[in-house]
N, C-alpha and C positions, 0 to 999 in steps of 0.2 A: 571348942567345936572346930571342925575342919570341913573343907569343901571336897566332895567326892563326885566322880562321874559314875552314874548308876544306869544299868540296863534292867528294865522291868520285865521284859519277855523277849523271846526270840522273834526275829522278823527277817524273812528271806530277802526282803527289799532293803534292809539296812535301817532299822529303827534308830532314831536319834537317841543319844544318851541324855539323861537328865542330871543336872548339877544339883546336889543336895548338901545340906549342912548336917553332919553327923558327929557324934562324940568321937574324940581322939581315942583310938583303941589302946587298951592296956596290953603290953606284951605278955604272952603266956609262957609256960615253961619252955626253955630252950629258944625263945624268941627275943628279938630286939625291936625296939621302936625306932623307925627311920623317919626322919623328916625328909620328904622327897624333894629333890632339887630339879631333876629332869626325869622324863620317862620316854622311852621309845614307843613309837606308834608303828604297828606291823600289820601285814595282811592277816595274820592270825587273829588280831582283834576283830576285824570285819568278819572273819570266818565264824568266830564265836557268836557275834551278833546275829548272823544268819542261821545259827543252829547247826553248822556243818561239822562241828567236832563233838556234838552232844553224845554220840555213841562212845567216844573215847573218854570224855570227861563230862558227866551229867551235872551241870551247874544248877544251883538253886537260886531263885530270885527273891528279893532284889539282889543284883550282882554288882559289886564294885569292879570296874573294868581296869585293864592294863596289865601287861605281862612282864615288863622289864623296867627297872628303876635305877636311879643313881641318887644317893642322898647321904645324910649325916646321921650317925647313931645318936639318938637322944636319950635312950633309957634301955636298961637290960632287964629281961624277964628272969624269973627264978631259974637258976642253973646255967644261965648263959654266961660264957666266959671267954669266948673266942675274940671278942672285940671290946673296945673301950669307948665310952661316950666321947663323941667328937670325931671318931674315925669316919673317913669318906669311903663309902662302900657302893657296890653295884651288884645286880644279880637278876636272874630270871625268877619271877615269882613262883612259888610252889604251884603245881598243877591244880591242886584242890583248893587253893586259897590265893587267887589273884587279887589285884587291887592297887596297881601302880598309879592309876589316874586319880591321885588323891594327895592331899597335903601331908598326910602321915600314913605309914603302913606298918603293921606288926608282922614281922617276917621271921621264919626260922633262920637261926644263925648259920645253919648248914647250907643255906641257899645263896649266901652272899660271899663276896671277897672284897679285899681292899682295892680301890681304883689305882692303877699306875699313875704316878705323879704327873706324867707328861700329857695325860688326857684331860681336856676340859670336861665340865659336866655335860655339855652337849655332845661332845665326841664320845664320852663314856656311855651315853644312852644308846649308842649305835652297836655296842659290843655284845652284851650277854647272850641274846638269842642266837645271833649268827655264830659267835665263837663256840658256844656250847653245841650248836647243831653240827658244826664241822667236827669238833672233837668227838662227839658221841657217834657220828657216822663212821669216823675212822676207827674208833674202838669196836664198833659193831662189825666192821669188816675183818678185824684181826690183822690188819695190814702191818707189815714189818719192813725194816730197812732193806732196800734193794727191790722191793715190789714196785710195779708200775700202776699208776692211777690216772684215769681220765676224769676230769671234773667238767661236766657240761656247762657251758655258759659261765665260765669262771671269772668274768671281768666285773661282776657286781659285788655287792657287800658280802655275800657268802663266800665268794672266791677270795676276797681280800683276807678272810680268816682261814679258809680251808687250804689255800695254796701254801702259805708259809708254815702252817702247822704240819701239813703233810711233808713238806720239804725238810722241816726240822726233825721229823721222825725218820728221815733217810729215804723217803719214797721218791721215785722218779715221776714227776708230775707233768701231765699234758692237759691243756685246756684250749677252748676256742672262744671267740668273741670278736668284737669290733677291733680292727687292726690298730686303731688309735690308742688302744690300751695295751698293746703288746709290750712296749718297753717297761711300763709299770708292773705288769704281771710277771714278766721275766725277772724283774728285780725282786719280786716277792718270793721267787723260787721255782717258777715253772721252767722246765727245760725244753718243752715243746709248746709252741703257740700256733694255732691254726686260725687264720683270718677267715671268718665264715663267708665273707663277700667274695673270696678268691678260691677257697677250697672247701670241700665237704669232708668233715672229720672222718666220716665212714669210709672214705677212699684213702685216707692217710694212715689211720691207726688200725692195728691188728693185735690180737692176743694180749690185750691189757689184762692185768691180774684183777683190777678192781675198777668199777665205774661209780662215780657219785653223780646221781641224776638230780638236776635242779630244774628240769624243764617239764617233766611229766609225760602223760599218756602218748602224745603225738611222737615224741622222740624215743620212747622206750625200745621199739623194735630195732632202730638203728644202733642204740647204745648196747643192746645185747649183741649186736653184730660185731662190735669192736672188742668185745670181751672174750677172753680165752675160754676154751672148754673147761668146765669146773670152776670158773671164776665167779665173783660175787658182785652184784649190782645193789647198791643201797640208794633208795629213792627218798627224796624229800617231798616230791610233788605227785607221786603215783597214789595208789590206794592202799590202805592197810590190809594186811592179809592175816591168815591164821597164825603164822609165826609171830607176827607183831602182837596179836591178842594174847598169845601164850606168854611172851616175854613181859607184857604189861600186867599180867596176872588178872586179866579180865575174866568174867564168869563164862561158863561153858556155852551159853546161848550166844554170847558175843563172839566167842572163838569160832563157832559154827558160821555165824553171819559174816564175819570178816573173812573166813575161809572161802566163802562163796564170792564175796565182793572182790577180793584180791586174787582169786583163783586163776584169772586169765593171765596174770603176770607170772604166777607160779608155773603154769603150763608153758608159757613162753620160755621161761628159764630152763625148764626140765628137758627141752628138746636137745640141748647140748650139755646137760649135766650141770647147768649153772644154778646159782641161787639168787632169789629176789628177796630183799629185806626192806622194810619200811621203818623210818625213824620219825618219832614225834618228840621233840626236845623236852627234857625235863630239867628241873632245877638241880644244880650241882656246884656249890660254892667252892669245894676243893678242886674240882676240874677247872673252874674259872680262874682260880688262883695259879694253876699250873700253866695256863696258856702262855703268858709272857715268857716263861722259861723254855717252853717247847719251841718258841719262835726264835730262839737264839739271840743273835745281835740285831734282829729286825724288830722295829716297833710295831705295835698294833696300829693298823691303818683304819681310820674312821672317817667317813664322808657324810657330812650333814647337809641335807637339802634345804629344809625349811623348818623354822622354829615357831611354834604357836604357843599361846598361853592356854592355861587349863580351861578358861571360859570359851575358847575356840576349839574344844576337843572334837566337835562334830565336823568342823571344817578340816581338821587334821585327818580324821578318818576318811573323809570324802577324797582328800588328795591322795591318800594311799590307795583307795579303791580305784581311782582313775588311772593309776599306773604312770609310767614315764618318768619317775623320779630319778635324780642322779645321785641320790644318797638317802640317808634316813630322815624321816619326818620325826620331829622331836617336840614334846611338850615341855615348856619351861614353867615349873610350878612354884618353886621357892624363889 
């Protein structure tokens, strides 16, 4: 048997998870059984609890919670051959089968990668969601060497991944944030840093080829303003649109619904022939394995704020919901 954090129903006020004893899962075809050592706790977990992503992923209950894990391969399912028992791995759980807040998880081997040796279990739990978000956003842009990119609010955990990955791809990177982080962010590969206390990025930047939005609705008009005509803005915090629904293979009624929801951003972009795209990170073990290589001689930077035990999962979720963290909140499970 194993201990698992379970959600029984959506609750917009943030229903507490229940810890239960369930049988250890058997890995299915193409899956491996991972003994979970640590798991990252993310705003996405609270969004799922509140039912805010049910239009994108309609989960069924009871639902084992948790979206990213670090652990050790314990057993191989039929046909699984990418990893060996004992390998230390990490990954973003498949969208349709999350469950990282547990002592064991059966996960598709295509969703995981080996952990770089220099990362501790706690540090590794900071990586999969943010690293894959950065990679998938850049791939969605179609950005190439020599292009310019503005990453809004690039001093946080997302920026710690997006800046070096983008710089490693040969992009010219600009970002903004607290001036205390300038030296660190420049060392990661940013060529332009704007201290938001001293300057407004909208008065400094012009004709950027791409914008990566991490701030959402309030900043989007300004972000479109620094984007060149025919440029592309990819948002992590705006609303999904019809383009996203089509890429995700969602049914027609959802494409229509998201087309209405995200239509205001499409119209905002269309004024100057620009494009608005929304990204919702999905599992990708191969992409995760490529990230250290894309970063060149730079190591993955991971910042841990607080480590909780699995028994304190609700306290961890509450901390993330409260905001103000200086790094990732992590569950130590094994």
